[in-house]
SEGU-478763 format. One line per 3 residues: number of its first residue (from 0); their letters; for each residue x negated, y, z of N, C-alpha, C. Coordinates in Angstrom, 2 decimals. Layout:
NUM = A = X Y Z X Y Z X Y Z; ...
//
This chain:
0 = MES = -38.10 12.34 -43.22 -37.92 12.70 -41.81 -37.69 11.45 -40.97; -38.44 11.34 -39.86 -38.21 10.26 -38.91 -36.99 10.65 -38.09; -35.82 10.30 -38.55 -34.60 10.79 -37.91 -34.24 9.95 -36.69
3 = LSE = -33.44 10.56 -35.82 -32.92 9.87 -34.67 -31.56 9.27 -35.04; -31.40 7.98 -34.78 -30.13 7.32 -35.07 -29.11 7.68 -33.99; -27.86 7.26 -34.19 -26.83 7.49 -33.17 -27.22 6.82 -31.86
6 = LHL = -27.86 5.65 -31.96 -28.30 4.93 -30.76 -29.36 5.74 -30.01; -30.31 6.32 -30.76 -31.34 7.17 -30.15 -30.69 8.35 -29.44; -29.75 9.02 -30.14 -29.11 10.22 -29.60 -28.28 9.88 -28.36
9 = DAL = -27.61 8.72 -28.38 -26.83 8.29 -27.21 -27.75 8.07 -26.01; -28.91 7.44 -26.27 -29.87 7.20 -25.19 -30.39 8.51 -24.62; -30.70 9.45 -25.50 -31.18 10.76 -25.04 -30.09 11.52 -24.29
12 = AEV = -28.85 11.44 -24.77 -27.74 12.11 -24.10 -27.60 11.58 -22.67; -27.75 10.27 -22.53 -27.63 9.66 -21.20 -28.74 10.14 -20.28; -29.96 10.20 -20.81 -31.08 10.61 -19.96 -31.01 12.10 -19.64
15 = FNV = -30.50 12.91 -20.57 -30.33 14.33 -20.27 -29.24 14.53 -19.22; -28.26 13.65 -19.20 -27.25 13.70 -18.14 -27.88 13.46 -16.77; -28.83 12.52 -16.73 -29.57 12.25 -15.49 -30.35 13.50 -15.09
18 = GAG = -31.04 14.10 -16.07 -31.81 15.31 -15.80 -30.93 16.46 -15.34; -29.77 16.61 -15.97 -28.84 17.67 -15.60 -28.34 17.47 -14.17; -28.11 16.21 -13.81 -27.68 15.92 -12.44 -28.73 16.32 -11.43
21 = RAA = -30.00 16.04 -11.74 -31.10 16.44 -10.85 -31.19 17.95 -10.74; -31.08 18.62 -11.89 -31.16 20.08 -11.91 -30.02 20.70 -11.11; -28.81 20.17 -11.28 -27.64 20.69 -10.58 -27.82 20.56 -9.07
24 = ASL = -28.37 19.42 -8.62 -28.58 19.21 -7.18 -29.58 20.24 -6.63; -30.66 20.49 -7.39 -31.66 21.47 -6.96 -31.08 22.88 -6.92; -30.30 23.24 -7.95 -29.71 24.57 -8.02 -28.66 24.76 -6.93
27 = SEI = -27.94 23.69 -6.59 -26.92 23.78 -5.54 -27.56 24.18 -4.21; -28.76 23.65 -3.94 -29.47 24.01 -2.71 -29.85 25.49 -2.71; -30.25 26.00 -3.87 -30.69 27.40 -3.97 -29.52 28.37 -3.77
30 = VGD = -28.40 28.11 -4.45 -27.27 29.05 -4.40 -26.32 28.74 -3.25; -26.50 27.60 -2.58 -25.66 27.29 -1.44 -24.24 26.95 -1.82; -24.02 26.51 -3.02 -22.70 26.11 -3.47 -22.85 25.04 -4.55
33 = EVK = -21.75 24.40 -4.88 -21.81 23.33 -5.87 -22.11 23.89 -7.26; -23.07 23.28 -7.91 -23.42 23.64 -9.28 -23.15 22.43 -10.16; -22.49 22.66 -11.27 -22.24 21.57 -12.22 -22.90 21.89 -13.55
36 = LSV = -23.64 20.95 -14.05 -24.29 21.08 -15.36 -23.81 19.92 -16.23; -23.22 20.23 -17.36 -22.81 19.15 -18.25 -23.68 19.18 -19.50; -24.06 18.02 -19.98 -24.86 17.93 -21.19 -24.09 17.13 -22.23
39 = PSI = -23.49 17.82 -23.20 -22.73 17.10 -24.21 -23.63 16.53 -25.31; -23.14 16.52 -26.51 -23.85 15.85 -27.60 -25.17 16.55 -27.95; -26.05 15.77 -28.54 -27.36 16.25 -28.97 -27.42 16.15 -30.48
42 = EVK = -28.08 17.10 -31.11 -28.29 17.00 -32.55 -29.71 17.43 -32.91; -30.22 16.85 -33.97 -31.55 17.21 -34.47 -31.38 17.90 -35.81; -31.99 19.06 -35.94 -31.91 19.82 -37.20 -33.30 20.30 -37.59
45 = RTS = -33.41 20.70 -38.83 -34.61 21.42 -39.25 -34.46 22.88 -38.83; -35.58 23.51 -38.51 -35.52 24.92 -38.09 -34.89 25.78 -39.18; -35.09 25.40 -40.45 -34.53 26.16 -41.57 -33.00 26.10 -41.60
48 = EIN = -32.42 25.08 -40.93 -30.96 24.92 -40.91 -30.30 25.66 -39.75; -31.13 26.19 -38.84 -30.59 26.84 -37.65 -30.16 28.26 -37.96; -28.90 28.57 -37.64 -28.40 29.95 -37.76 -27.35 30.16 -36.68
51 = AAA = -26.79 31.38 -36.62 -25.84 31.72 -35.55 -24.61 30.82 -35.58; -24.15 30.46 -36.77 -22.96 29.62 -36.88 -23.26 28.20 -36.38; -24.42 27.68 -36.78 -24.81 26.32 -36.38 -25.00 26.23 -34.87
54 = MDF = -25.51 27.31 -34.26 -25.76 27.33 -32.83 -24.57 27.80 -32.02; -23.52 28.29 -32.72 -22.33 28.81 -32.04 -22.71 29.97 -31.12; -23.62 30.83 -31.58 -24.02 32.00 -30.81 -22.93 33.06 -30.90
57 = SSP = -22.46 33.52 -29.76 -21.41 34.54 -29.76 -21.88 35.84 -29.11; -23.15 35.90 -28.77 -23.70 37.08 -28.10 -24.86 37.65 -28.91; -25.02 38.98 -28.93 -26.13 39.58 -29.67 -27.46 39.49 -28.94
60 = KFG = -27.42 39.26 -27.60 -28.65 39.20 -26.81 -28.62 38.02 -25.84; -29.81 37.45 -25.60 -29.92 36.31 -24.70 -31.10 36.49 -23.76; -30.96 35.92 -22.57 -32.10 35.74 -21.69 -32.74 34.41 -22.08
63 = VVS = -34.03 34.44 -22.41 -34.70 33.24 -22.95 -35.84 32.81 -22.03; -35.74 31.61 -21.50 -36.84 31.01 -20.74 -37.55 30.02 -21.66; -38.85 30.19 -21.85 -39.60 29.27 -22.72 -40.69 28.57 -21.91
66 = QNF = -40.95 27.34 -22.29 -41.95 26.53 -21.60 -42.48 25.49 -22.57; -43.78 25.22 -22.50 -44.39 24.23 -23.38 -44.65 22.94 -22.61; -44.39 21.82 -23.28 -44.63 20.51 -22.69 -45.57 19.72 -23.60
69 = SGP = -46.46 18.96 -22.98 -47.42 18.18 -23.77 -47.58 16.79 -23.17; -47.92 15.85 -24.03 -48.08 14.45 -23.63 -48.11 13.60 -24.87; -47.50 12.40 -24.85 -47.40 11.57 -26.05 -46.71 12.31 -27.20
72 = FDA = -45.83 13.23 -26.86 -45.28 14.16 -27.85 -45.22 15.55 -27.22; -45.41 16.56 -28.04 -45.41 17.95 -27.57 -44.10 18.62 -27.95; -43.67 19.55 -27.13 -42.45 20.29 -27.42 -42.51 21.68 -26.80
75 = QAL = -41.90 22.62 -27.50 -41.68 23.93 -26.90 -40.19 24.00 -26.56; -39.89 24.23 -25.29 -38.51 24.25 -24.84 -38.04 25.69 -24.64; -36.83 25.98 -25.12 -36.22 27.30 -24.94 -34.86 27.11 -24.27
78 = LLF = -34.64 27.80 -23.16 -33.36 27.78 -22.48 -32.73 29.15 -22.64; -31.55 29.22 -23.25 -30.92 30.50 -23.58 -29.61 30.68 -22.82; -29.46 31.83 -22.17 -28.19 32.24 -21.59 -27.88 33.64 -22.09
81 = TES = -26.59 33.93 -22.33 -26.25 35.29 -22.75 -26.73 36.27 -21.68; -27.06 37.48 -22.10 -27.66 38.47 -21.18 -26.79 38.71 -19.95; -25.48 38.82 -20.14 -24.59 39.07 -19.00 -24.54 37.87 -18.06
84 = HAL = -24.53 36.66 -18.64 -24.51 35.45 -17.82 -25.81 35.32 -17.03; -26.92 35.73 -17.63 -28.21 35.63 -16.95 -28.19 36.43 -15.65; -27.66 37.66 -15.70 -27.60 38.49 -14.48 -26.64 37.90 -13.46
87 = EIV = -25.54 37.31 -13.92 -24.60 36.67 -12.99 -25.26 35.51 -12.26; -26.06 34.73 -13.02 -26.75 33.59 -12.42 -27.77 34.08 -11.39; -28.49 35.16 -11.74 -29.47 35.74 -10.82 -28.77 36.22 -9.54
90 = RDM = -27.57 36.84 -9.71 -26.80 37.30 -8.55 -26.48 36.13 -7.62; -26.08 35.00 -8.21 -25.77 33.82 -7.40 -27.01 33.28 -6.70; -28.16 33.34 -7.39 -29.40 32.82 -6.83 -29.95 33.72 -5.73
93 = MGS = -29.81 35.06 -5.90 -30.44 36.01 -4.99 -29.50 36.51 -3.88; -28.20 36.40 -4.12 -27.24 36.91 -3.12 -26.32 37.94 -3.74; -25.02 37.75 -3.55 -24.03 38.59 -4.24 -23.97 40.02 -3.72
96 = QMS = -24.65 40.33 -2.60 -24.59 41.69 -2.07 -25.49 42.65 -2.84; -26.35 42.13 -3.69 -27.29 42.98 -4.41 -26.61 43.77 -5.51; -27.11 44.99 -5.76 -26.61 45.80 -6.87 -27.24 45.31 -8.16
99 = IEE = -26.68 45.74 -9.29 -27.23 45.36 -10.60 -28.67 45.85 -10.72; -28.94 47.06 -10.21 -30.30 47.62 -10.28 -31.28 46.75 -9.50; -30.86 46.31 -8.31 -31.73 45.46 -7.50 -31.93 44.10 -8.15
102 = LAE = -30.84 43.59 -8.74 -30.92 42.28 -9.40 -31.92 42.31 -10.54; -31.93 43.41 -11.29 -32.81 43.52 -12.46 -34.27 43.33 -12.06; -34.63 43.76 -10.84 -36.01 43.62 -10.38 -36.40 42.15 -10.21
105 = FEQ = -35.41 41.34 -9.87 -35.70 39.93 -9.62 -35.37 39.03 -10.80; -34.85 39.63 -11.89 -34.35 38.83 -13.00 -35.44 37.91 -13.58; -36.62 38.48 -13.83 -37.72 37.71 -14.43 -38.06 36.49 -13.57
108 = EAM = -38.27 36.74 -12.28 -38.68 35.67 -11.37 -37.58 34.61 -11.21; -36.33 35.07 -11.05 -35.23 34.13 -10.82 -34.94 33.29 -12.05; -34.98 33.91 -13.24 -34.69 33.16 -14.46 -35.81 32.18 -14.78
111 = CEL = -37.06 32.54 -14.48 -38.17 31.60 -14.66 -37.99 30.39 -13.75; -37.54 30.66 -12.51 -37.29 29.57 -11.56 -36.15 28.68 -12.05; -35.07 29.31 -12.55 -33.93 28.56 -13.09 -34.38 27.68 -14.26
114 = GNI = -35.12 28.28 -15.20 -35.61 27.54 -16.35 -36.52 26.40 -15.95; -37.39 26.69 -14.99 -38.33 25.69 -14.51 -37.59 24.47 -13.96; -36.53 24.73 -13.18 -35.76 23.65 -12.57 -35.05 22.82 -13.63
117 = ILN = -34.33 23.50 -14.55 -33.54 22.79 -15.56 -34.43 22.05 -16.55; -35.44 22.75 -17.08 -36.30 22.14 -18.10 -37.11 20.98 -17.53; -37.69 21.18 -16.34 -38.50 20.11 -15.75 -37.65 18.92 -15.33
120 = ACL = -36.41 19.17 -14.89 -35.53 18.06 -14.53 -35.22 17.22 -15.76; -34.93 17.89 -16.88 -34.62 17.17 -18.13 -35.84 16.42 -18.65; -36.99 17.09 -18.65 -38.19 16.45 -19.19 -38.70 15.34 -18.27
123 = SAI = -38.56 15.51 -16.95 -39.01 14.45 -16.04 -38.12 13.22 -16.18; -36.82 13.44 -16.49 -35.92 12.31 -16.71 -36.34 11.54 -17.95; -36.72 12.27 -19.01 -37.21 11.62 -20.23 -38.50 10.85 -19.93
126 = ADM = -39.41 11.49 -19.19 -40.69 10.85 -18.86 -40.47 9.57 -18.06; -39.53 9.62 -17.09 -39.24 8.43 -16.28 -38.67 7.31 -17.15; -37.73 7.68 -18.03 -37.07 6.68 -18.88 -38.06 6.00 -19.82
129 = LHI = -38.94 6.81 -20.42 -39.86 6.28 -21.43 -41.20 5.84 -20.83; -41.35 5.99 -19.50 -42.59 5.62 -18.81 -43.81 6.33 -19.40; -43.69 7.65 -19.51 -44.79 8.46 -20.02 -45.04 9.64 -19.07
132 = SLN = -46.14 10.35 -19.29 -46.44 11.54 -18.50 -46.36 12.77 -19.39; -45.69 13.80 -18.91 -45.60 15.06 -19.64 -46.08 16.21 -18.75; -46.92 17.04 -19.31 -47.41 18.21 -18.58 -46.65 19.45 -19.06
135 = SSL = -46.49 20.43 -18.18 -45.75 21.64 -18.56 -46.55 22.89 -18.24; -46.34 23.92 -19.06 -46.93 25.22 -18.81 -46.04 26.00 -17.84; -46.50 27.15 -17.39 -45.64 28.01 -16.58 -44.55 28.60 -17.47
138 = PDY = -43.34 28.77 -16.96 -42.26 29.32 -17.78 -42.44 30.81 -18.03; -41.91 31.28 -19.14 -41.94 32.70 -19.49 -40.51 33.13 -19.75; -40.18 34.39 -19.39 -38.80 34.87 -19.57 -38.79 36.22 -20.28
141 = KIA = -37.84 36.38 -21.18 -37.66 37.66 -21.86 -36.22 37.78 -22.35; -35.81 39.01 -22.61 -34.52 39.26 -23.26 -34.80 39.39 -24.75; -34.06 38.67 -25.56 -34.29 38.70 -27.01 -32.95 38.77 -27.75
144 = TTE = -32.96 39.44 -28.88 -31.76 39.48 -29.72 -31.63 38.17 -30.48; -30.42 37.89 -30.95 -30.19 36.69 -31.76 -31.13 36.67 -32.96; -31.30 37.85 -33.57 -32.17 37.96 -34.75 -33.61 37.59 -34.42
147 = EIF = -34.10 38.05 -33.27 -35.47 37.75 -32.85 -35.65 36.26 -32.57; -34.63 35.65 -31.98 -34.70 34.21 -31.68 -34.81 33.39 -32.96; -33.94 33.70 -33.93 -33.96 32.95 -35.18 -35.25 33.20 -35.96
150 = KSL = -35.75 34.41 -35.89 -37.00 34.74 -36.58 -38.14 33.88 -36.03; -38.19 33.74 -34.70 -39.25 32.93 -34.09 -39.07 31.45 -34.41; -37.80 30.98 -34.48 -37.55 29.58 -34.83 -37.97 29.29 -36.26
153 = HSS = -37.59 30.17 -37.16 -37.87 29.94 -38.58 -39.36 30.09 -38.91; -40.10 30.77 -38.03 -41.54 30.95 -38.29 -42.37 29.80 -37.71; -41.71 28.85 -37.04 -42.42 27.72 -36.42 -42.71 26.64 -37.46
156 = EDQ = -43.64 26.94 -38.36 -43.92 26.01 -39.46 -44.50 24.69 -38.98; -45.27 24.73 -37.87 -45.86 23.49 -37.37 -44.88 22.72 -36.49; -43.70 23.31 -36.24 -42.66 22.63 -35.47 -41.34 22.73 -36.25
159 = PYV = -41.21 21.94 -37.33 -40.07 22.09 -38.24 -38.75 21.50 -37.75; -38.79 20.78 -36.61 -37.56 20.14 -36.13 -37.11 20.72 -34.79; -35.82 20.78 -34.60 -35.26 21.26 -33.33 -34.27 20.23 -32.78
162 = LVL = -34.41 19.96 -31.51 -33.48 19.11 -30.78 -32.59 20.07 -29.99; -31.31 20.10 -30.29 -30.41 21.12 -29.74 -29.39 20.50 -28.79; -29.25 21.11 -27.60 -28.21 20.72 -26.66 -27.45 21.98 -26.25
165 = HID = -26.17 21.81 -25.97 -25.38 22.91 -25.40 -25.06 22.55 -23.96; -25.26 23.52 -23.06 -25.11 23.25 -21.63 -23.99 24.12 -21.05; -23.15 23.51 -20.25 -22.16 24.25 -19.47 -22.65 24.29 -18.02
168 = LSI = -22.79 25.50 -17.48 -23.27 25.68 -16.12 -22.17 26.35 -15.31; -21.73 25.70 -14.25 -20.68 26.25 -13.41 -21.19 26.44 -11.99; -21.13 27.68 -11.51 -21.50 28.01 -10.14 -20.30 28.72 -9.51
171 = EKR = -19.79 28.17 -8.39 -18.64 28.79 -7.71 -17.51 29.08 -8.69; -17.20 28.11 -9.50 -16.12 28.21 -10.49 -16.41 29.25 -11.58; -17.61 29.81 -11.58 -17.99 30.73 -12.65 -18.64 29.91 -13.75
174 = HSE = -18.19 30.10 -14.96 -18.65 29.28 -16.07 -19.63 30.06 -16.95; -20.80 29.50 -17.18 -21.78 30.09 -18.07 -22.18 29.07 -19.12; -22.29 29.51 -20.34 -22.69 28.61 -21.41 -24.14 28.87 -21.75
177 = GHL = -24.89 27.82 -21.93 -26.29 27.97 -22.30 -26.65 27.07 -23.46; -27.80 27.30 -24.02 -28.30 26.48 -25.12 -29.71 26.02 -24.75; -29.97 24.77 -24.96 -31.30 24.22 -24.71 -31.87 23.73 -26.03
180 = IFL = -33.01 24.29 -26.41 -33.61 23.99 -27.71 -35.02 23.45 -27.51; -35.33 22.34 -28.15 -36.68 21.80 -28.14 -37.24 21.86 -29.55; -38.37 22.54 -29.72 -39.04 22.60 -31.01 -40.07 21.47 -31.07
183 = LSS = -40.01 20.67 -32.13 -40.88 19.51 -32.25 -41.60 19.50 -33.60; -42.86 19.08 -33.58 -43.58 18.88 -34.84 -43.13 17.54 -35.43; -43.48 17.31 -36.71 -43.14 16.03 -37.35 -43.76 14.87 -36.58
186 = MSL = -45.01 15.05 -36.13 -45.70 14.00 -35.39 -45.03 13.73 -34.05; -44.59 14.82 -33.38 -43.94 14.65 -32.08 -42.59 13.96 -32.22; -41.84 14.30 -33.27 -40.56 13.64 -33.50 -40.78 12.15 -33.78
189 = HSL = -41.80 11.85 -34.59 -42.15 10.45 -34.89 -42.49 9.71 -33.60; -43.28 10.36 -32.72 -43.68 9.74 -31.45 -42.47 9.53 -30.54; -41.57 10.51 -30.51 -40.36 10.38 -29.69 -39.51 9.20 -30.16
192 = VAH = -39.34 9.08 -31.48 -38.59 7.97 -32.05 -39.24 6.63 -31.67; -40.56 6.56 -31.77 -41.28 5.32 -31.45 -41.08 4.92 -29.98; -41.16 5.91 -29.08 -40.97 5.63 -27.66 -39.52 5.21 -27.36
195 = LEH = -38.58 5.84 -28.04 -37.17 5.46 -27.86 -36.92 4.03 -28.35; -37.56 3.68 -29.48 -37.43 2.32 -30.03 -37.95 1.30 -29.02; -39.09 1.62 -28.40 -39.69 0.73 -27.41 -38.76 0.58 -26.21
198 = FLG = -38.19 1.72 -25.74 -37.27 1.71 -24.61 -36.03 0.88 -24.90; -35.43 1.11 -26.06 -34.21 0.39 -26.45 -34.49 -1.10 -26.65; -35.69 -1.40 -27.17 -36.08 -2.80 -27.35 -36.20 -3.53 -26.02
201 = NIE = -36.71 -2.83 -25.00 -36.83 -3.44 -23.66 -35.46 -3.70 -23.04; -34.49 -2.80 -23.33 -33.14 -2.99 -22.80 -32.50 -4.22 -23.40; -32.66 -4.34 -24.73 -32.07 -5.48 -25.45 -32.74 -6.79 -25.07
//
């Protein structure tokens, strides 16, 4: 395995912090209040090692935004929020006067927009840091059980590696926990490592 060293992970953590800052600023404009996004440690695992305990999943269902990115390395990105948190975020985005029934109508569109903002901010920060271009597909949103999520992860034979981040999202003092997962092929992980090596070499 072309593994990421602590230096690689520290560099990625820093750039994801930049991306999170961009995403928070964009989301703050949408909800009209301060949004804080924190990006803590990053870890790389094999998809076979991923389970509920490893991911610290405490909910049976999640709202899942998925998006594909392509360029010097390809990745499938998944942004997960617990089902209840997803509706709360939509309420903040659409207006707190809406009923749950009305919110449900906008859930797909609002969560795709949320995912698009967060994922593209993170990936554009990586692209800027590594001086590369990354293209993205349109985001897709669905509600999935924990079992369905793990089944799809474990079936990704051509993408055996996962880059995992845990995200804290705070809107109006409301705290939501999310998970950001990037599925990578062996070749894409190798390419990411090579680009990080080049970046770190330029710094030194």
